[in-house]
C-alpha positions in Angstrom: 121.5 84.0 133.8 119.0 85.8 136.0 115.4 86.0 134.9 114.5 89.2 133.0 110.7 90.0 132.7 109.5 90.8 129.2 106.4 92.7 130.2 107.8 96.0 129.0 109.0 94.7 125.6 106.5 94.8 122.8 106.7 93.3 119.3 104.9 96.4 118.0 107.6 98.6 119.5 110.3 96.5 117.7 108.3 96.9 114.5 108.4 100.7 115.0 112.2 100.7 115.4 112.7 98.5 112.4 110.5 100.8 110.3 112.5 103.8 111.3 115.7 102.0 110.4 114.3 100.9 107.0 113.0 104.4 106.1 115.4 106.6 108.1 112.5 108.9 108.7 110.0 108.9 111.7 107.2 110.4 109.7 107.3 107.8 106.9 107.8 105.0 109.5 104.7 106.1 111.3 102.7 106.1 108.0 103.9 102.6 107.2 103.0 101.4 110.7 99.6 103.2 110.7 100.1 105.3 113.7 100.8 109.0 114.4 104.4 110.2 114.3 104.1 111.4 117.9 102.9 108.0 119.0 105.6 106.2 117.2 108.4 108.5 118.5 107.1 108.1 122.1 107.2 104.3 121.8 110.7 104.4 120.4 111.8 106.6 123.3 110.2 104.2 125.8 111.9 101.2 124.2 115.3 103.1 124.4 114.6 103.8 128.1 113.8 100.1 128.7 116.9 99.0 126.9 119.0 101.8 128.4 120.4 102.4 124.9 120.1 105.3 122.4 119.0 103.5 119.2 119.0 106.4 116.8 120.9 109.6 116.2 118.3 112.3 115.5 118.4 115.6 113.9 115.9 117.6 111.7 117.5 116.2 108.5 119.2 113.0 109.7 118.1 109.8 111.4 120.6 106.9 111.6 121.2 104.1 114.0 123.9 104.3 116.6 126.5 101.5 116.6 124.8 99.9 119.5 121.4 100.6 118.0 122.5 98.9 114.8 123.4 95.7 116.6 120.1 95.6 118.6 118.0 96.4 115.6 119.4 93.4 113.8 118.4 91.3 116.8 115.0 92.9 116.7 114.6 91.8 113.1 115.4 88.2 114.1 112.7 88.5 116.8 110.1 89.7 114.3 111.0 87.0 111.8 110.6 84.3 114.5 107.2 85.8 115.6 106.0 85.8 112.0 107.2 82.2 111.6 105.2 81.3 114.7 102.1 82.7 113.1 102.8 81.0 109.8 103.1 77.6 111.5 99.8 78.2 113.3 98.2 79.3 110.1 99.5 76.3 108.2 97.9 74.0 110.8 94.5 75.7 110.7 94.2 76.9 107.1 97.3 77.6 105.0 95.8 80.1 102.6 93.3 81.7 105.0 93.9 85.1 106.5 96.3 87.8 105.2 98.9 87.0 102.5 101.6 89.5 101.8 102.4 89.5 98.1 105.2 91.3 96.3 105.4 91.9 92.6 108.0 93.6 90.3 106.8 96.9 88.8 107.2 95.7 85.2 104.7 92.9 85.8 102.3 94.2 88.5 100.0 96.6 86.7 99.6 94.2 83.8 99.2 90.8 85.5 97.7 91.4 88.9 94.4 93.0 87.8 93.4 89.9 85.9 94.7 87.6 88.6 92.8 89.1 91.6 89.3 87.9 90.6 90.6 84.3 90.2 92.2 84.4 93.5 89.1 85.7 95.3 87.0 82.9 93.7 89.5 80.2 94.5 90.4 81.4 98.0 87.5 83.4 99.4 88.9 83.5 102.9 92.2 84.9 101.7 93.1 88.6 102.3 95.7 90.2 100.1 98.2 92.9 100.7 100.2 93.8 97.7 103.7 95.4 97.6 105.2 96.6 94.3 109.0 96.9 94.3 112.2 96.2 92.5 113.7 92.7 92.6 116.5 93.4 95.3 113.9 94.9 97.6 111.5 92.1 97.2 114.1 89.5 97.8 115.2 91.3 101.0 111.5 91.5 102.2 111.0 87.8 101.5 114.1 86.9 103.5 113.1 89.1 106.4 109.6 87.7 106.5 107.8 91.0 105.4 106.5 89.2 102.3 105.1 85.7 102.0 105.4 85.2 98.3 106.4 87.3 95.3 105.9 87.4 91.5 109.2 88.0 89.7 111.6 86.8 87.1 114.2 84.8 89.0 117.8 86.1 89.0 121.0 85.1 90.7 119.7 87.0 93.8 116.8 84.5 94.2 118.8 81.3 94.1 118.4 80.8 97.8 114.6 81.1 97.5 112.2 78.5 96.3 110.4 79.3 93.1 107.7 77.7 90.9 107.7 78.8 87.2 104.2 80.1 86.0 104.6 81.2 82.4 107.0 82.7 79.9 106.5 86.3 78.8 108.0 87.3 75.4 109.9 90.6 74.9 109.0 92.8 72.0 111.2 95.5 70.4 109.5 98.9 70.5 110.9 101.6 68.2 110.0 105.2 67.4 108.0 105.3 64.1 111.0 106.8 62.2 113.7 104.5 63.7 115.9 102.8 61.1 115.2 99.4 62.5 111.4 99.9 62.6 111.1 99.0 58.9 113.8 96.3 58.8 112.4 93.2 57.1 114.1 90.6 59.3 114.9 91.7 62.9 117.0 89.7 65.3 118.4 90.2 68.7 121.8 90.9 67.3 120.4 94.0 65.6 119.5 95.5 68.9 123.0 95.9 70.3 123.0 99.7 69.8 123.8 102.7 71.8 120.2 104.1 71.6 118.9 101.2 73.6 116.9 102.7 76.5 117.1 101.0 79.9 115.4 101.2 83.3 117.4 102.3 86.3 119.4 99.9 88.4 117.4 97.5 90.5 114.9 96.6 87.8 115.4 93.1 86.5 114.2 94.2 83.1 117.3 96.4 82.8 119.5 93.3 83.3 117.5 91.2 81.0 117.7 93.9 78.2 121.4 94.2 78.6 122.0 90.4 78.6 120.1 90.2 75.3 121.4 93.4 73.7 124.9 94.1 75.2 125.5 97.7 73.9 129.0 99.1 74.1 128.1 102.6 75.4 129.7 104.1 78.5 127.6 104.5 81.7 127.4 108.2 81.4 125.9 107.8 77.9 123.0 105.6 79.1 119.6 107.0 78.9 117.6 105.7 81.8 113.9 105.6 82.7 112.6 105.5 86.2 109.6 103.3 85.3 108.1 101.3 82.4 105.6 104.1 81.9 108.4 106.6 81.4 110.2 104.2 79.1 107.1 104.3 76.8 107.1 108.0 76.7 110.8 108.2 75.9 110.3 105.8 73.0 107.3 107.7 71.8 109.4 111.0 71.9 112.0 109.4 69.7 114.7 109.1 72.4 115.6 105.5 71.4 114.1 102.0 71.5 113.8 99.3 74.1 112.5 95.8 74.9 109.1 95.7 76.5 107.5 92.7 78.2 104.4 91.4 76.3 101.9 92.1 79.0 102.9 95.8 79.1 101.6 96.2 75.6 98.0 96.0 76.7 96.1 99.3 76.7 98.9 101.2 75.1 96.7 102.6 72.3 97.9 106.2 73.2 101.3 105.3 71.6 99.9 103.6 68.4 100.8 106.6 66.2 104.2 107.1 67.8 105.8 103.6 67.9 106.4 100.5 65.9 106.3 97.1 67.8 108.2 94.2 66.4 108.4 90.6 67.5 111.6 88.7 68.0 111.8 85.1 66.9 114.6 83.9 69.1 113.5 81.7 72.0 115.8 83.6 74.4 113.8 86.8 73.9 111.5 86.0 76.8 111.5 85.9 80.6 110.1 83.3 83.0 107.7 84.6 85.6 107.7 82.6 88.8 106.1 82.5 92.3 108.9 82.8 94.8 108.9 82.2 98.6 111.3 81.3 101.5 112.2 77.6 101.5 111.6 77.5 105.3 108.1 78.7 105.1 105.8 75.9 106.5 103.2 76.9 103.9 105.5 75.8 101.0 103.1 73.0 100.0 100.2 75.4 99.8 102.3 77.8 97.7 103.1 75.0 95.3 99.4 74.2 95.0 98.8 78.0 94.4 101.4 78.0 91.7 99.7 75.0 90.0 96.4 76.8 90.1 98.0 79.9 88.5 99.7 77.9 85.8 96.4 76.7 84.4 95.5 80.2 82.9 98.4 81.7 80.9 97.9 85.4 80.3 97.1 86.4 76.7 100.2 86.8 74.6 102.4 84.8 77.0 103.6 81.2 76.6 102.5 78.3 78.8 105.0 76.1 80.5 104.9 72.3 80.1 101.9 70.8 81.8 104.0 69.0 84.4 102.5 69.6 87.8 104.7 71.3 90.4 105.2 68.6 93.1 103.6 69.5 96.4 
């Protein structure tokens, strides 16, 4: 094969193309990459000229990769993943948890766990910079596999089986009812009581939805489901008397505004909880450092949650 110079090919340009493919919008891709839309569009055009391929079909309302573009963008993702791995190997040699760490967190955990965690991380790892990304479990898993994230805080599911994870603590679920709900005053409440059609759920993609359904399998039809877009919206729907739901323990903090509208009940069954873990790619050369980080995080269990056995996670 003849030598092909790479002087005109830039990793940054490949990042631009991948961002456009992810978001299917040049304006949002430019915002994510921290450049102007005009600058990003010009670099994408230059890359198309270099490759002699049209990567995207463009119209005012539509951006989509061409068949050839789809194939080349997939290769571009591999190039970016290899470049990130190169940086990670170098970072692991000079200082595993120095520099910038990209952290993902599920939305039903992030606002309630991360604020108390950040001061501890800054004290323990003063040279560590953090970039946080809150997203649903499927998106976090994809970002981890692509190398866009280094670690993530989540409740492991079947989708995370190919990733490495270190359990940190167990977070109980509590049943939250409108004040006048018939179950709110029931003397003995168990999970079996919650399999009702007025169970409120989050939209698809949230692991809390799957956890609630696994504990309380209601027999309603999909068109009868009442869904919330966020945990915050779920609180408002319960307070308005739309139904009840299971709420993770940490999300009960600072909910005084709903005190007069809802009743919170504990569930005694051990399965009424979820395990929160630190998750990362098995191939990441900083895996030993991530296990050490997990051991550090396990020392302080958040209020209201349950510590795991004191066995240290092997490095």
